[in-house]
C-alpha positions in Angstrom: -123.9 169.0 105.0 -123.1 167.7 101.5 -124.9 164.4 102.2 -127.9 166.2 103.5 -128.1 168.4 100.4 -127.7 165.4 98.1 -130.5 163.5 100.0 -132.9 166.4 99.7 -132.1 166.7 96.0 -132.7 163.0 95.5 -136.0 163.3 97.4 -137.2 166.1 95.2 -136.2 164.1 92.1 -138.2 161.2 93.5 -141.2 163.4 94.0 -141.2 164.1 90.3 -142.5 160.5 89.9 -145.5 161.5 91.9 -146.2 164.4 89.6 -145.9 162.2 86.6 -148.1 159.5 88.0 -150.8 162.1 88.7 -151.2 162.4 84.9 -152.1 158.7 84.6 -155.8 159.1 85.0 -156.0 161.9 82.5 -154.2 159.9 79.9 -156.0 156.7 80.5 -159.4 158.4 79.8 -158.3 158.5 76.2 -157.1 154.8 76.0 -159.9 153.2 78.1 -160.8 150.9 75.1 -157.3 149.5 75.0 -156.9 146.1 76.9 -154.8 146.7 80.0 -151.9 144.4 79.4 -151.7 145.5 75.7 -151.5 149.1 77.1 -148.8 148.2 79.7 -146.7 146.3 77.1 -146.9 149.3 74.6 -146.1 151.9 77.2 -143.1 150.0 78.7 -141.8 149.3 75.1 -141.9 153.0 74.4 -140.1 153.7 77.7 -137.4 151.2 77.1 -136.7 152.2 73.5 -136.6 156.0 74.2 -134.4 155.5 77.3 -132.0 153.4 75.2 -131.8 156.2 72.6 -131.3 158.7 75.4 -128.5 156.7 77.0 -126.8 156.4 73.6 -127.1 160.1 72.7 -125.5 161.0 76.0 -122.5 158.8 75.2 -123.4 156.0 77.5 -123.5 152.3 76.9 -126.8 150.4 76.9 -124.9 147.1 77.2 -123.1 148.4 80.3 -126.4 149.6 81.8 -127.9 146.1 81.3 -125.0 144.3 83.0 -126.4 144.3 86.5 -126.8 141.7 89.3 -129.5 139.1 88.8 -131.1 140.3 92.1 -131.4 143.8 90.7 -133.1 142.4 87.6 -135.5 140.3 89.5 -136.4 143.1 91.8 -136.8 145.7 89.0 -138.9 143.5 86.7 -141.0 142.1 89.5 -141.7 145.6 90.8 -142.6 147.2 87.5 -144.6 144.3 85.9 -145.8 142.6 89.1 -147.5 145.7 90.4 -149.4 146.2 87.1 -150.2 142.5 86.8 -151.8 142.1 90.2 -153.5 145.5 90.0 -155.4 144.5 86.9 -156.2 141.1 88.4 -157.6 142.9 91.4 -159.7 145.2 89.2 -161.0 142.2 87.2 -162.1 140.4 90.4 -163.3 143.2 92.8 -165.0 146.5 92.7 -162.7 149.2 91.4 -163.0 151.6 94.4 -162.2 149.0 97.1 -159.5 147.3 95.0 -157.8 150.6 94.2 -157.7 151.7 97.9 -156.2 148.4 99.0 -153.6 148.6 96.3 -152.9 152.2 97.4 -151.8 151.1 100.8 -148.2 151.0 99.3 -147.2 154.5 100.3 -148.1 153.7 104.0 -146.2 150.4 103.7 -143.2 152.2 102.4 -143.1 154.4 105.4 -143.5 151.4 107.8 -141.0 149.1 105.9 -138.4 151.8 105.8 -137.7 151.2 109.5 -136.0 148.0 108.4 -133.4 149.9 106.3 -130.0 150.6 107.8 -129.7 154.2 109.1 -133.4 154.9 108.8 -135.6 155.8 111.8 -139.3 155.5 111.8 -140.8 158.4 113.9 -144.4 159.1 115.0 -144.9 161.9 112.5 -144.0 159.6 109.6 -146.7 157.2 110.6 -149.2 159.9 111.4 -148.5 161.7 108.1 -149.0 158.4 106.2 -152.3 157.8 107.9 -153.5 161.3 107.1 -152.5 160.8 103.5 -154.3 157.4 103.4 -157.5 159.1 104.9 -157.3 161.7 102.2 -156.9 159.1 99.5 -159.9 157.2 100.8 -162.0 160.4 100.4 -160.8 161.1 96.9 -161.2 157.6 95.6 -164.5 156.8 97.3 -165.9 160.3 96.9 -167.2 160.1 100.4 -169.7 157.4 99.6 -168.3 154.8 101.9 -166.7 151.4 101.4 -168.0 147.9 101.4 -165.7 144.9 101.4 -167.7 141.8 100.2 -166.0 138.5 101.0 -167.2 137.3 97.5 -164.4 139.4 96.0 -161.7 138.0 98.2 -159.5 137.1 95.2 -159.6 140.6 93.9 -158.8 142.0 97.4 -156.0 139.6 97.8 -154.5 140.6 94.5 -154.7 144.2 95.4 -152.9 143.5 98.7 -150.1 141.6 96.8 -149.9 144.6 94.5 -149.4 147.0 97.4 -146.8 144.8 99.0 -144.9 144.3 95.7 -144.5 148.1 95.0 -143.7 149.0 98.5 -141.2 146.1 98.8 -139.6 147.1 95.5 -139.3 150.7 96.6 -137.7 149.9 99.9 -135.5 147.0 98.8 -134.3 149.2 95.9 -132.0 150.9 98.5 -130.0 147.6 98.6 -129.0 148.2 95.0 -128.1 151.9 95.3 -124.9 151.3 93.3 -127.0 150.1 90.3 -127.2 153.1 87.9 -130.6 154.6 87.0 -129.9 153.7 83.3 -130.5 150.0 84.2 -134.3 150.8 84.5 -134.3 150.7 80.7 -133.8 147.0 80.9 -136.4 146.6 83.6 -138.9 148.4 81.4 -138.0 146.1 78.5 -138.5 143.0 80.7 -141.9 144.3 81.9 -142.9 145.0 78.2 -142.0 141.4 77.2 -144.1 140.0 80.1 -146.9 142.4 79.2 -147.0 141.1 75.6 -147.0 137.5 76.8 -149.8 138.1 79.2 -151.7 140.1 76.6 -151.4 137.2 74.1 -152.7 134.7 76.6 -155.7 136.7 77.9 -156.6 139.6 75.6 -157.5 140.4 72.0 -155.5 143.1 70.2 -157.2 146.4 69.7 -155.7 148.7 67.1 -155.3 152.2 68.6 -156.4 155.3 66.6 -154.2 158.4 66.3 -155.3 160.0 69.5 -154.9 156.8 71.4 -151.3 156.4 70.0 -150.6 159.9 71.2 -151.8 159.1 74.7 -149.8 155.9 74.7 -146.7 157.8 73.7 -147.4 160.3 76.5 -147.8 157.5 79.0 -144.6 155.9 77.8 -142.7 159.2 78.1 -144.1 160.2 81.5 -146.2 158.1 84.0 -145.1 154.7 82.6 -141.6 155.9 81.6 -139.6 158.7 83.1 -141.5 158.3 86.4 -139.8 155.0 87.1 -136.3 156.4 86.4 -136.7 159.3 88.9 -138.4 157.1 91.4 -135.5 154.7 91.1 -133.1 157.5 91.9 -135.2 158.9 94.7 -135.7 155.6 96.5 -132.0 154.8 96.3 -130.6 158.1 97.5 -133.5 160.2 98.9 -135.7 160.2 102.1 -137.8 157.1 101.6 -140.3 158.0 104.3 -141.0 161.4 102.8 -141.3 159.9 99.4 -143.8 157.3 100.8 -146.1 160.0 102.2 -145.6 162.3 99.2 -146.9 159.5 97.0 -150.4 160.3 98.3 -150.0 163.4 96.3 -150.7 161.4 93.1 -154.5 161.0 93.6 -154.6 164.6 94.9 -152.9 166.0 91.8 -154.7 163.6 89.5 -158.1 164.8 90.8 -156.9 168.4 90.3 -156.0 167.7 86.7 -159.4 166.0 86.1 -161.2 169.0 87.6 -159.2 171.4 85.5 -160.0 169.5 82.3 -163.7 169.2 83.2 -163.7 165.5 84.0 -164.4 165.8 87.7 -166.0 168.3 90.2 -164.5 170.1 93.1 -166.9 168.9 95.8 -166.5 169.5 99.5 -165.4 165.8 99.9 -162.7 166.3 97.3 -161.4 169.5 99.0 -161.3 167.7 102.4 -159.4 164.8 100.9 -156.9 167.2 99.4 -156.4 169.0 102.7 -155.8 165.7 104.5 -153.1 164.6 102.0 -151.3 168.0 102.1 -151.4 168.0 105.9 -150.0 164.4 106.0 -147.2 165.4 103.6 -146.3 168.4 105.7 -146.4 166.5 109.0 -144.2 163.7 107.6 -141.7 166.2 106.3 -141.6 168.3 109.4 -137.9 167.5 110.2 -136.8 168.3 106.7 -138.8 171.6 106.6 -137.8 172.8 110.0 -134.2 171.8 109.6 -134.0 173.7 106.3 -135.7 176.7 107.9 -133.4 176.6 110.9 -130.3 176.4 108.7 -131.5 179.4 106.7 -132.1 181.5 109.8 -128.7 180.5 111.2 -127.0 181.6 108.0 -128.6 185.0 108.0 -126.3 187.9 109.2 
């Protein structure tokens, strides 16, 4: 019973990352003029600095948090920076819609790869829920206008596929390091920030942000490119990885909702259909958790 409760709690904590990632599009509309690797390096720098301050204020040791196995460091930095590196390479070498959808195969890959983890079972409703979520994401990203994969953009498509494998692989393999504390993510963010600055210096020209852009960068570093990775780390290590994978399709759903609320997108029938598919996929994938919780509640009633 206790393990079940702890797993559900960890799953809900992991879902917080999806909520935070859904704010990404809204924030990035403010910082569209900032070069991507400059933006990544600044956001991860803010995340690492603030998390170190948080650890210290709570009486923890940053040095102890950083003393982790080499494998955990390689996985963490490769996951955080590698995903963004290949995503931006994909966007630079392929149309944004197709590249984004290929990159966003990672939630489905998480569901499929989770079958390789000890103690995990892949059931039909996990796969079906993942496919429904993917269908909804296709509608939201493509706006129902169809997709066209041109072989001339093979480099970009390939980078997007690497991107999806990297993040799904990181999320699933993270279970191997479940004894590594969440505080260690502060070091992974710092490593991603350093690599971001190096890549920025090699390929981009610095653009000085104005006040509103600095505020957006701070918001990104606090949430979508900061706290999100800490709660995702905890969720993937201790929660239901399959439900987290399908729930990740909630990011484009909520992101679209936020854009509609702030007047940056329209609630078209295609958008509504995409939202319905994503919600249906999440409910289907979570059927065991939902029905088990309902049955337990009914059993406990007098």
